[in-house]
N, CA, C, O and the ligand as a Tripos MOL2 file, in Angstrom:
@<TRIPOS>MOLECULE
protein
  269   267    68     0     0
PROTEIN
NO_CHARGES

@<TRIPOS>ATOM
      1 N          -9.6450    1.6680   -6.2680 N.3       1 MET1
      2 CA         -8.3940    1.8390   -5.5450 C.3       1 MET1
      3 C          -8.5410    2.9590   -4.5080 C.2       1 MET1
      4 O          -9.1390    4.0010   -4.7770 O.2       1 MET1
      5 N          -7.9940    2.7230   -3.3480 N.am      2 THR2
      6 CA         -8.1010    3.6760   -2.2550 C.3       2 THR2
      7 C          -6.7170    4.0230   -1.7380 C.2       2 THR2
      8 O          -5.8120    3.1890   -1.7250 O.2       2 THR2
      9 N          -6.5720    5.2660   -1.3130 N.am      3 ARG3
     10 CA         -5.3310    5.7020   -0.7040 C.3       3 ARG3
     11 C          -5.4720    5.6230    0.8150 C.2       3 ARG3
     12 O          -6.3930    6.2020    1.3910 O.2       3 ARG3
     13 N          -4.5570    4.9070    1.4540 N.am      4 HIS4
     14 CA         -4.5900    4.7360    2.8930 C.3       4 HIS4
     15 C          -3.3550    5.3670    3.5270 C.2       4 HIS4
     16 O          -2.2700    5.3550    2.9470 O.2       4 HIS4
     17 N          -3.5350    5.9170    4.7210 N.am      5 GLU5
     18 CA         -2.3900    6.3140    5.5460 C.3       5 GLU5
     19 C          -2.5020    5.5620    6.8530 C.2       5 GLU5
     20 O          -3.4870    5.7060    7.5770 O.2       5 GLU5
     21 N          -1.4930    4.7570    7.1580 N.am      6 ILE6
     22 CA         -1.5220    3.9020    8.3440 C.3       6 ILE6
     23 C          -0.3100    4.2050    9.2140 C.2       6 ILE6
     24 O           0.8310    4.1150    8.7610 O.2       6 ILE6
     25 N          -0.5690    4.5630   10.4600 N.am      7 LYS7
     26 CA          0.5120    4.7460   11.4320 C.3       7 LYS7
     27 C           1.0790    3.3800   11.8040 C.2       7 LYS7
     28 O           0.3340    2.4150   11.9670 O.2       7 LYS7
     29 N           2.3930    3.3050   11.9370 N.am      8 ILE8
     30 CA          3.0450    2.0400   12.2830 C.3       8 ILE8
     31 C           3.9890    2.2740   13.4480 C.2       8 ILE8
     32 O           4.8320    3.1710   13.4180 O.2       8 ILE8
     33 N           3.8300    1.4490   14.4780 N.am      9 GLU9
     34 CA          4.7340    1.5110   15.6250 C.3       9 GLU9
     35 C           5.8220    0.4610   15.4960 C.2       9 GLU9
     36 O           5.5990   -0.6100   14.9320 O.2       9 GLU9
     37 N           6.9960    0.7700   16.0200 N.am     10 GLY10
     38 CA          8.0580   -0.2170   16.1530 C.3      10 GLY10
     39 C           9.1550   -0.1210   15.1190 C.2      10 GLY10
     40 O          10.1310   -0.8690   15.1860 O.2      10 GLY10
     41 N           9.0180    0.7940   14.1500 N.am     11 MET11
     42 CA         10.0840    0.9430   13.1560 C.3      11 MET11
     43 C          11.1710    1.8560   13.7190 C.2      11 MET11
     44 O          10.8880    2.9630   14.1780 O.2      11 MET11
     45 N          12.4310    1.3780   13.6770 N.am     12 SER12
     46 CA         13.5140    2.1520   14.2790 C.3      12 SER12
     47 C          14.6650    2.4460   13.3260 C.2      12 SER12
     48 O          15.5600    3.2150   13.6770 O.2      12 SER12
     49 N          14.6700    1.8610   12.1370 N.am     13 CYS13
     50 CA         15.7670    2.1170   11.1970 C.3      13 CYS13
     51 C          15.3020    1.8300    9.7740 C.2      13 CYS13
     52 O          14.1790    1.3790    9.5510 O.2      13 CYS13
     53 N          16.1920    2.1010    8.8140 N.am     14 SER14
     54 CA         15.8180    1.8970    7.4160 C.3      14 SER14
     55 C          15.5530    0.4300    7.1090 C.2      14 SER14
     56 O          14.8210    0.1170    6.1700 O.2      14 SER14
     57 N          16.1420   -0.4770    7.8910 N.am     15 GLY15
     58 CA         15.8630   -1.8950    7.7000 C.3      15 GLY15
     59 C          14.4180   -2.2190    8.0190 C.2      15 GLY15
     60 O          13.7970   -3.0480    7.3540 O.2      15 GLY15
     61 N          13.8860   -1.5660    9.0320 N.am     16 CYS16
     62 CA         12.4710   -1.7470    9.3750 C.3      16 CYS16
     63 C          11.5850   -1.2520    8.2350 C.2      16 CYS16
     64 O          10.6070   -1.9010    7.8640 O.2      16 CYS16
     65 N          11.9430   -0.0920    7.6870 N.am     17 VAL17
     66 CA         11.1780    0.4660    6.5720 C.3      17 VAL17
     67 C          11.1780   -0.5080    5.4050 C.2      17 VAL17
     68 O          10.1380   -0.7540    4.7940 O.2      17 VAL17
     69 N          12.3420   -1.0590    5.0980 N.am     18 SER18
     70 CA         12.4400   -2.0160    3.9910 C.3      18 SER18
     71 C          11.6060   -3.2500    4.2520 C.2      18 SER18
     72 O          10.9660   -3.7700    3.3380 O.2      18 SER18
     73 N          11.6020   -3.7290    5.4910 N.am     19 ALA19
     74 CA         10.8310   -4.9280    5.8300 C.3      19 ALA19
     75 C           9.3440   -4.6900    5.5880 C.2      19 ALA19
     76 O           8.6540   -5.5440    5.0310 O.2      19 ALA19
     77 N           8.8560   -3.5230    6.0100 N.am     20 VAL20
     78 CA          7.4390   -3.1980    5.8070 C.3      20 VAL20
     79 C           7.1480   -3.0250    4.3230 C.2      20 VAL20
     80 O           6.1700   -3.5680    3.8090 O.2      20 VAL20
     81 N           7.9970   -2.2690    3.6360 N.am     21 GLU21
     82 CA          7.7790   -2.0270    2.2040 C.3      21 GLU21
     83 C           7.7740   -3.3360    1.4280 C.2      21 GLU21
     84 O           6.9350   -3.5410    0.5510 O.2      21 GLU21
     85 N           8.7090   -4.2190    1.7510 N.am     22 ASN22
     86 CA          8.8280   -5.4560    0.9810 C.3      22 ASN22
     87 C           7.5910   -6.3260    1.1150 C.2      22 ASN22
     88 O           7.0940   -6.8600    0.1230 O.2      22 ASN22
     89 N           7.0950   -6.4690    2.3300 N.am     23 VAL23
     90 CA          5.9360   -7.3430    2.5080 C.3      23 VAL23
     91 C           4.7030   -6.7470    1.8150 C.2      23 VAL23
     92 O           3.8600   -7.4860    1.3050 O.2      23 VAL23
     93 N           4.5980   -5.4210    1.7970 N.am     24 LEU24
     94 CA          3.4520   -4.7800    1.1430 C.3      24 LEU24
     95 C           3.5730   -4.8380   -0.3810 C.2      24 LEU24
     96 O           2.5910   -5.0870   -1.0800 O.2      24 LEU24
     97 N           4.7840   -4.6060   -0.8870 N.am     25 LYS25
     98 CA          4.9810   -4.5790   -2.3450 C.3      25 LYS25
     99 C           4.8160   -5.9500   -2.9750 C.2      25 LYS25
    100 O           4.5680   -6.0590   -4.1760 O.2      25 LYS25
    101 N           4.9520   -7.0110   -2.1620 N.am     26 GLN26
    102 CA          4.7780   -8.3640   -2.6860 C.3      26 GLN26
    103 C           3.3120   -8.6640   -2.9910 C.2      26 GLN26
    104 O           3.0100   -9.6150   -3.7120 O.2      26 GLN26
    105 N           2.4100   -7.8630   -2.4490 N.am     27 ASN27
    106 CA          0.9900   -8.1320   -2.6380 C.3      27 ASN27
    107 C           0.5120   -7.4960   -3.9460 C.2      27 ASN27
    108 O           0.7170   -6.3040   -4.1760 O.2      27 ASN27
    109 N          -0.1250   -8.2990   -4.7950 N.am     28 GLU28
    110 CA         -0.5040   -7.8160   -6.1120 C.3      28 GLU28
    111 C          -1.6470   -6.8060   -6.0680 C.2      28 GLU28
    112 O          -1.9030   -6.1180   -7.0570 O.2      28 GLU28
    113 N          -2.3370   -6.7090   -4.9320 N.am     29 ASN29
    114 CA         -3.4220   -5.7350   -4.8020 C.3      29 ASN29
    115 C          -2.9830   -4.4380   -4.1330 C.2      29 ASN29
    116 O          -3.8060   -3.5840   -3.8070 O.2      29 ASN29
    117 N          -1.6830   -4.3050   -3.9350 N.am     30 ILE30
    118 CA         -1.1180   -3.0610   -3.4230 C.3      30 ILE30
    119 C          -0.2660   -2.4620   -4.5350 C.2      30 ILE30
    120 O           0.6650   -3.1010   -5.0250 O.2      30 ILE30
    121 N          -0.5850   -1.2410   -4.9270 N.am     31 TYR31
    122 CA          0.0100   -0.6550   -6.1260 C.3      31 TYR31
    123 C           1.0940    0.3690   -5.8210 C.2      31 TYR31
    124 O           1.9980    0.5780   -6.6300 O.2      31 TYR31
    125 N           1.0100    0.9960   -4.6780 N.am     32 GLU32
    126 CA          1.9770    2.0460   -4.3560 C.3      32 GLU32
    127 C           2.2300    2.0200   -2.8570 C.2      32 GLU32
    128 O           1.2860    1.9680   -2.0680 O.2      32 GLU32
    129 N           3.4880    2.0540   -2.4620 N.am     33 VAL33
    130 CA          3.8460    2.0170   -1.0450 C.3      33 VAL33
    131 C           4.9290    3.0470   -0.7860 C.2      33 VAL33
    132 O           5.9650    3.0530   -1.4510 O.2      33 VAL33
    133 N           4.6850    3.9160    0.1810 N.am     34 GLN34
    134 CA          5.7250    4.8170    0.6670 C.3      34 GLN34
    135 C           5.7000    4.7430    2.1800 C.2      34 GLN34
    136 O           4.6810    5.0380    2.8060 O.2      34 GLN34
    137 N           6.8310    4.3460    2.7760 N.am     35 VAL35
    138 CA          6.9180    4.2420    4.2250 C.3      35 VAL35
    139 C           7.8940    5.2920    4.7300 C.2      35 VAL35
    140 O           9.0290    5.3700    4.2610 O.2      35 VAL35
    141 N           7.4450    6.1060    5.6970 N.am     36 SER36
    142 CA          8.2860    7.1440    6.2930 C.3      36 SER36
    143 C           8.6870    6.7400    7.6980 C.2      36 SER36
    144 O           7.8380    6.5710    8.5730 O.2      36 SER36
    145 N           9.9940    6.5870    7.9100 N.am     37 LEU37
    146 CA         10.5070    6.2760    9.2430 C.3      37 LEU37
    147 C          10.2690    7.4560   10.1930 C.2      37 LEU37
    148 O           9.8880    7.2670   11.3470 O.2      37 LEU37
    149 N          10.5030    8.6890    9.6860 N.am     38 GLU38
    150 CA         10.3680    9.8780   10.5220 C.3      38 GLU38
    151 C           8.9360   10.0470   11.0390 C.2      38 GLU38
    152 O           8.7160   10.3910   12.2000 O.2      38 GLU38
    153 N           7.9790    9.7980   10.1570 N.am     39 GLU39
    154 CA          6.5760    9.9700   10.5340 C.3      39 GLU39
    155 C           5.9720    8.7140   11.1420 C.2      39 GLU39
    156 O           4.8960    8.7690   11.7390 O.2      39 GLU39
    157 N           6.6600    7.5690   10.9960 N.am     40 GLY40
    158 CA          6.0760    6.2970   11.4170 C.3      40 GLY40
    159 C           4.7840    6.0370   10.6660 C.2      40 GLY40
    160 O           3.7750    5.6440   11.2520 O.2      40 GLY40
    161 N           4.8320    6.2630    9.3520 N.am     41 LEU41
    162 CA          3.6080    6.2740    8.5500 C.3      41 LEU41
    163 C           3.8330    5.5570    7.2200 C.2      41 LEU41
    164 O           4.8710    5.7070    6.5740 O.2      41 LEU41
    165 N           2.8180    4.7700    6.8310 N.am     42 ALA42
    166 CA          2.8290    4.1520    5.5070 C.3      42 ALA42
    167 C           1.7260    4.7710    4.6740 C.2      42 ALA42
    168 O           0.5810    4.8630    5.1170 O.2      42 ALA42
    169 N           2.0680    5.1940    3.4680 N.am     43 ARG43
    170 CA          1.0860    5.6850    2.5020 C.3      43 ARG43
    171 C           0.9560    4.6290    1.4140 C.2      43 ARG43
    172 O           1.9360    4.2620    0.7660 O.2      43 ARG43
    173 N          -0.2630    4.1490    1.2220 N.am     44 ILE44
    174 CA         -0.4960    2.9650    0.4030 C.3      44 ILE44
    175 C          -1.6670    3.2150   -0.5330 C.2      44 ILE44
    176 O          -2.6930    3.7670   -0.1340 O.2      44 ILE44
    177 N          -1.4990    2.8020   -1.7850 N.am     45 GLU45
    178 CA         -2.6240    2.7670   -2.7210 C.3      45 GLU45
    179 C          -2.9440    1.3080   -2.9840 C.2      45 GLU45
    180 O          -2.0840    0.5450   -3.4230 O.2      45 GLU45
    181 N          -4.1920    0.9200   -2.7110 N.am     46 SER46
    182 CA         -4.5210   -0.4940   -2.7260 C.3      46 SER46
    183 C          -6.0210   -0.7210   -2.8780 C.2      46 SER46
    184 O          -6.8380    0.1480   -2.5760 O.2      46 SER46
    185 N          -6.3560   -1.9260   -3.3580 N.am     47 ASP47
    186 CA         -7.7440   -2.3780   -3.3650 C.3      47 ASP47
    187 C          -8.0980   -3.1380   -2.1000 C.2      47 ASP47
    188 O          -9.2620   -3.4830   -1.8960 O.2      47 ASP47
    189 N          -7.1070   -3.4080   -1.2370 N.am     48 LEU48
    190 CA         -7.3560   -4.1980   -0.0320 C.3      48 LEU48
    191 C          -8.0530   -3.3690    1.0390 C.2      48 LEU48
    192 O          -7.9360   -2.1440    1.0750 O.2      48 LEU48
    193 N          -8.7850   -4.0720    1.9160 N.am     49 ASP49
    194 CA         -9.3330   -3.4260    3.1070 C.3      49 ASP49
    195 C          -8.2030   -3.0280    4.0340 C.2      49 ASP49
    196 O          -7.1130   -3.5980    3.9880 O.2      49 ASP49
    197 N          -8.4750   -2.0400    4.8780 N.am     50 ILE50
    198 CA         -7.4720   -1.5920    5.8420 C.3      50 ILE50
    199 C          -7.0740   -2.7310    6.7780 C.2      50 ILE50
    200 O          -5.9280   -2.8000    7.2210 O.2      50 ILE50
    201 N          -8.0240   -3.6280    7.0820 N.am     51 SER51
    202 CA         -7.7010   -4.7340    7.9920 C.3      51 SER51
    203 C          -6.7360   -5.7210    7.3360 C.2      51 SER51
    204 O          -5.8640   -6.2750    8.0060 O.2      51 SER51
    205 N          -6.8870   -5.9400    6.0380 N.am     52 ASP52
    206 CA         -5.9610   -6.8260    5.3310 C.3      52 ASP52
    207 C          -4.5650   -6.2110    5.2690 C.2      52 ASP52
    208 O          -3.5620   -6.9040    5.4390 O.2      52 ASP52
    209 N          -4.5160   -4.9100    5.0260 N.am     53 ILE53
    210 CA         -3.2180   -4.2360    4.9910 C.3      53 ILE53
    211 C          -2.5690   -4.3010    6.3680 C.2      53 ILE53
    212 O          -1.3640   -4.5230    6.4850 O.2      53 ILE53
    213 N          -3.3750   -4.1050    7.4080 N.am     54 SER54
    214 CA         -2.8510   -4.1800    8.7790 C.3      54 SER54
    215 C          -2.2510   -5.5440    9.0700 C.2      54 SER54
    216 O          -1.2020   -5.6430    9.7060 O.2      54 SER54
    217 N          -2.9130   -6.5950    8.6070 N.am     55 ASN55
    218 CA         -2.3960   -7.9410    8.8370 C.3      55 ASN55
    219 C          -1.0460   -8.1430    8.1570 C.2      55 ASN55
    220 O          -0.1700   -8.8140    8.7040 O.2      55 ASN55
    221 N          -0.8750   -7.5710    6.9760 N.am     56 LEU56
    222 CA          0.4120   -7.6850    6.2940 C.3      56 LEU56
    223 C           1.4980   -6.9820    7.0910 C.2      56 LEU56
    224 O           2.6140   -7.4880    7.2090 O.2      56 LEU56
    225 N           1.1740   -5.8180    7.6370 N.am     57 ILE57
    226 CA          2.1540   -5.0770    8.4370 C.3      57 ILE57
    227 C           2.5230   -5.8710    9.6850 C.2      57 ILE57
    228 O           3.6850   -5.8970   10.0890 O.2      57 ILE57
    229 N           1.5300   -6.5180   10.2950 N.am     58 LYS58
    230 CA          1.8010   -7.3670   11.4610 C.3      58 LYS58
    231 C           2.6930   -8.5410   11.0760 C.2      58 LYS58
    232 O           3.5900   -8.9210   11.8290 O.2      58 LYS58
    233 N           2.4410   -9.1150    9.8940 N.am     59 GLN59
    234 CA          3.2870  -10.2260    9.4250 C.3      59 GLN59
    235 C           4.7390   -9.7880    9.2970 C.2      59 GLN59
    236 O           5.6520  -10.5870    9.5020 O.2      59 GLN59
    237 N           4.9540   -8.5220    8.9590 N.am     60 ALA60
    238 CA          6.3190   -8.0170    8.8510 C.3      60 ALA60
    239 C           6.9370   -7.7870   10.2260 C.2      60 ALA60
    240 O           8.1410   -7.5580   10.3370 O.2      60 ALA60
    241 N           6.1190   -7.8480   11.2670 N.am     61 GLY61
    242 CA          6.6420   -7.7280   12.6320 C.3      61 GLY61
    243 C           6.4280   -6.3750   13.2830 C.2      61 GLY61
    244 O           7.0440   -6.0640   14.3030 O.2      61 GLY61
    245 N           5.5310   -5.5490   12.6780 N.am     62 TYR62
    246 CA          5.3010   -4.2050   13.2120 C.3      62 TYR62
    247 C           3.8270   -4.0080   13.5420 C.2      62 TYR62
    248 O           2.9690   -4.7970   13.1460 O.2      62 TYR62
    249 N           3.5580   -2.9410   14.2750 N.am     63 GLU63
    250 CA          2.2190   -2.7600   14.8350 C.3      63 GLU63
    251 C           1.5110   -1.5800   14.1790 C.2      63 GLU63
    252 O           1.8570   -0.4280   14.4420 O.2      63 GLU63
    253 N           0.5120   -1.8590   13.3180 N.am     64 PRO64
    254 CA         -0.2610   -0.7680   12.7330 C.3      64 PRO64
    255 C          -1.1690   -0.1480   13.7960 C.2      64 PRO64
    256 O          -1.7270   -0.8670   14.6250 O.2      64 PRO64
    257 N          -1.3180    1.1570   13.7800 N.am     65 LYS65
    258 CA         -2.1850    1.8650   14.7310 C.3      65 LYS65
    259 C          -3.3530    2.4490   13.9630 C.2      65 LYS65
    260 O          -3.2130    3.4420   13.2490 O.2      65 LYS65
    261 N          -4.5210    1.8140   14.1200 N.am     66 LEU66
    262 CA         -5.7290    2.3180   13.4530 C.3      66 LEU66
    263 C          -6.4680    3.2120   14.4380 C.2      66 LEU66
    264 O          -6.4990    2.9420   15.6380 O.2      66 LEU66
    265 N          -7.0680    4.2890   13.9100 N.am     67 ASN67
    266 CA         -7.7250    5.2370   14.8120 C.3      67 ASN67
    267 C          -8.9890    4.6330   15.3650 C.2      67 ASN67
    268 O          -9.6890    5.2770   16.1480 O.2      67 ASN67
    269 CU         15.0660   -1.4570   11.9950 Cu       68 CU68
@<TRIPOS>BOND
     1     1     2 1
     2     2     3 1
     3     3     4 2
     4     3     5 am
     5     5     6 1
     6     6     7 1
     7     7     8 2
     8     7     9 am
     9     9    10 1
    10    10    11 1
    11    11    12 2
    12    11    13 am
    13    13    14 1
    14    14    15 1
    15    15    16 2
    16    15    17 am
    17    17    18 1
    18    18    19 1
    19    19    20 2
    20    19    21 am
    21    21    22 1
    22    22    23 1
    23    23    24 2
    24    23    25 am
    25    25    26 1
    26    26    27 1
    27    27    28 2
    28    27    29 am
    29    29    30 1
    30    30    31 1
    31    31    32 2
    32    31    33 am
    33    33    34 1
    34    34    35 1
    35    35    36 2
    36    35    37 am
    37    37    38 1
    38    38    39 1
    39    39    40 2
    40    39    41 am
    41    41    42 1
    42    42    43 1
    43    43    44 2
    44    43    45 am
    45    45    46 1
    46    46    47 1
    47    47    48 2
    48    47    49 am
    49    49    50 1
    50    50    51 1
    51    51    52 2
    52    51    53 am
    53    53    54 1
    54    54    55 1
    55    55    56 2
    56    55    57 am
    57    57    58 1
    58    58    59 1
    59    59    60 2
    60    59    61 am
    61    61    62 1
    62    62    63 1
    63    63    64 2
    64    63    65 am
    65    65    66 1
    66    66    67 1
    67    67    68 2
    68    67    69 am
    69    69    70 1
    70    70    71 1
    71    71    72 2
    72    71    73 am
    73    73    74 1
    74    74    75 1
    75    75    76 2
    76    75    77 am
    77    77    78 1
    78    78    79 1
    79    79    80 2
    80    79    81 am
    81    81    82 1
    82    82    83 1
    83    83    84 2
    84    83    85 am
    85    85    86 1
    86    86    87 1
    87    87    88 2
    88    87    89 am
    89    89    90 1
    90    90    91 1
    91    91    92 2
    92    91    93 am
    93    93    94 1
    94    94    95 1
    95    95    96 2
    96    95    97 am
    97    97    98 1
    98    98    99 1
    99    99   100 2
   100    99   101 am
   101   101   102 1
   102   102   103 1
   103   103   104 2
   104   103   105 am
   105   105   106 1
   106   106   107 1
   107   107   108 2
   108   107   109 am
   109   109   110 1
   110   110   111 1
   111   111   112 2
   112   111   113 am
   113   113   114 1
   114   114   115 1
   115   115   116 2
   116   115   117 am
   117   117   118 1
   118   118   119 1
   119   119   120 2
   120   119   121 am
   121   121   122 1
   122   122   123 1
   123   123   124 2
   124   123   125 am
   125   125   126 1
   126   126   127 1
   127   127   128 2
   128   127   129 am
   129   129   130 1
   130   130   131 1
   131   131   132 2
   132   131   133 am
   133   133   134 1
   134   134   135 1
   135   135   136 2
   136   135   137 am
   137   137   138 1
   138   138   139 1
   139   139   140 2
   140   139   141 am
   141   141   142 1
   142   142   143 1
   143   143   144 2
   144   143   145 am
   145   145   146 1
   146   146   147 1
   147   147   148 2
   148   147   149 am
   149   149   150 1
   150   150   151 1
   151   151   152 2
   152   151   153 am
   153   153   154 1
   154   154   155 1
   155   155   156 2
   156   155   157 am
   157   157   158 1
   158   158   159 1
   159   159   160 2
   160   159   161 am
   161   161   162 1
   162   162   163 1
   163   163   164 2
   164   163   165 am
   165   165   166 1
   166   166   167 1
   167   167   168 2
   168   167   169 am
   169   169   170 1
   170   170   171 1
   171   171   172 2
   172   171   173 am
   173   173   174 1
   174   174   175 1
   175   175   176 2
   176   175   177 am
   177   177   178 1
   178   178   179 1
   179   179   180 2
   180   179   181 am
   181   181   182 1
   182   182   183 1
   183   183   184 2
   184   183   185 am
   185   185   186 1
   186   186   187 1
   187   187   188 2
   188   187   189 am
   189   189   190 1
   190   190   191 1
   191   191   192 2
   192   191   193 am
   193   193   194 1
   194   194   195 1
   195   195   196 2
   196   195   197 am
   197   197   198 1
   198   198   199 1
   199   199   200 2
   200   199   201 am
   201   201   202 1
   202   202   203 1
   203   203   204 2
   204   203   205 am
   205   205   206 1
   206   206   207 1
   207   207   208 2
   208   207   209 am
   209   209   210 1
   210   210   211 1
   211   211   212 2
   212   211   213 am
   213   213   214 1
   214   214   215 1
   215   215   216 2
   216   215   217 am
   217   217   218 1
   218   218   219 1
   219   219   220 2
   220   219   221 am
   221   221   222 1
   222   222   223 1
   223   223   224 2
   224   223   225 am
   225   225   226 1
   226   226   227 1
   227   227   228 2
   228   227   229 am
   229   229   230 1
   230   230   231 1
   231   231   232 2
   232   231   233 am
   233   233   234 1
   234   234   235 1
   235   235   236 2
   236   235   237 am
   237   237   238 1
   238   238   239 1
   239   239   240 2
   240   239   241 am
   241   241   242 1
   242   242   243 1
   243   243   244 2
   244   243   245 am
   245   245   246 1
   246   246   247 1
   247   247   248 2
   248   247   249 am
   249   249   250 1
   250   250   251 1
   251   251   252 2
   252   251   253 am
   253   253   254 1
   254   254   255 1
   255   255   256 2
   256   255   257 am
   257   257   258 1
   258   258   259 1
   259   259   260 2
   260   259   261 am
   261   261   262 1
   262   262   263 1
   263   263   264 2
   264   263   265 am
   265   265   266 1
   266   266   267 1
   267   267   268 2
@<TRIPOS>SUBSTRUCTURE
     1 MET1         2 RESIDUE 1 A MET
     2 THR2         6 RESIDUE 1 A THR
     3 ARG3        10 RESIDUE 1 A ARG
     4 HIS4        14 RESIDUE 1 A HIS
     5 GLU5        18 RESIDUE 1 A GLU
     6 ILE6        22 RESIDUE 1 A ILE
     7 LYS7        26 RESIDUE 1 A LYS
     8 ILE8        30 RESIDUE 1 A ILE
     9 GLU9        34 RESIDUE 1 A GLU
    10 GLY10       38 RESIDUE 1 A GLY
    11 MET11       42 RESIDUE 1 A MET
    12 SER12       46 RESIDUE 1 A SER
    13 CYS13       50 RESIDUE 1 A CYS
    14 SER14       54 RESIDUE 1 A SER
    15 GLY15       58 RESIDUE 1 A GLY
    16 CYS16       62 RESIDUE 1 A CYS
    17 VAL17       66 RESIDUE 1 A VAL
    18 SER18       70 RESIDUE 1 A SER
    19 ALA19       74 RESIDUE 1 A ALA
    20 VAL20       78 RESIDUE 1 A VAL
    21 GLU21       82 RESIDUE 1 A GLU
    22 ASN22       86 RESIDUE 1 A ASN
    23 VAL23       90 RESIDUE 1 A VAL
    24 LEU24       94 RESIDUE 1 A LEU
    25 LYS25       98 RESIDUE 1 A LYS
    26 GLN26      102 RESIDUE 1 A GLN
    27 ASN27      106 RESIDUE 1 A ASN
    28 GLU28      110 RESIDUE 1 A GLU
    29 ASN29      114 RESIDUE 1 A ASN
    30 ILE30      118 RESIDUE 1 A ILE
    31 TYR31      122 RESIDUE 1 A TYR
    32 GLU32      126 RESIDUE 1 A GLU
    33 VAL33      130 RESIDUE 1 A VAL
    34 GLN34      134 RESIDUE 1 A GLN
    35 VAL35      138 RESIDUE 1 A VAL
    36 SER36      142 RESIDUE 1 A SER
    37 LEU37      146 RESIDUE 1 A LEU
    38 GLU38      150 RESIDUE 1 A GLU
    39 GLU39      154 RESIDUE 1 A GLU
    40 GLY40      158 RESIDUE 1 A GLY
    41 LEU41      162 RESIDUE 1 A LEU
    42 ALA42      166 RESIDUE 1 A ALA
    43 ARG43      170 RESIDUE 1 A ARG
    44 ILE44      174 RESIDUE 1 A ILE
    45 GLU45      178 RESIDUE 1 A GLU
    46 SER46      182 RESIDUE 1 A SER
    47 ASP47      186 RESIDUE 1 A ASP
    48 LEU48      190 RESIDUE 1 A LEU
    49 ASP49      194 RESIDUE 1 A ASP
    50 ILE50      198 RESIDUE 1 A ILE
    51 SER51      202 RESIDUE 1 A SER
    52 ASP52      206 RESIDUE 1 A ASP
    53 ILE53      210 RESIDUE 1 A ILE
    54 SER54      214 RESIDUE 1 A SER
    55 ASN55      218 RESIDUE 1 A ASN
    56 LEU56      222 RESIDUE 1 A LEU
    57 ILE57      226 RESIDUE 1 A ILE
    58 LYS58      230 RESIDUE 1 A LYS
    59 GLN59      234 RESIDUE 1 A GLN
    60 ALA60      238 RESIDUE 1 A ALA
    61 GLY61      242 RESIDUE 1 A GLY
    62 TYR62      246 RESIDUE 1 A TYR
    63 GLU63      250 RESIDUE 1 A GLU
    64 PRO64      254 RESIDUE 1 A PRO
    65 LYS65      258 RESIDUE 1 A LYS
    66 LEU66      262 RESIDUE 1 A LEU
    67 ASN67      266 RESIDUE 1 A ASN
    68 CU68       269 GROUP 0 **** ****
């Protein structure tokens, strides 16, 4: 299990946070999700690759920013 911090663009309200959290929490290989609207940041504990997590965030309609 790895801890990831992923910057996310496009979140503007708590509904956006919920949308991102929900799509991530539905994945059985993601164990912990904390999304901060203020920081535009998701903190995730998961067995998934960062690219797989990014795709889930895109599916929710937001743009992950990888360094
Ligand atoms: Cu919103």
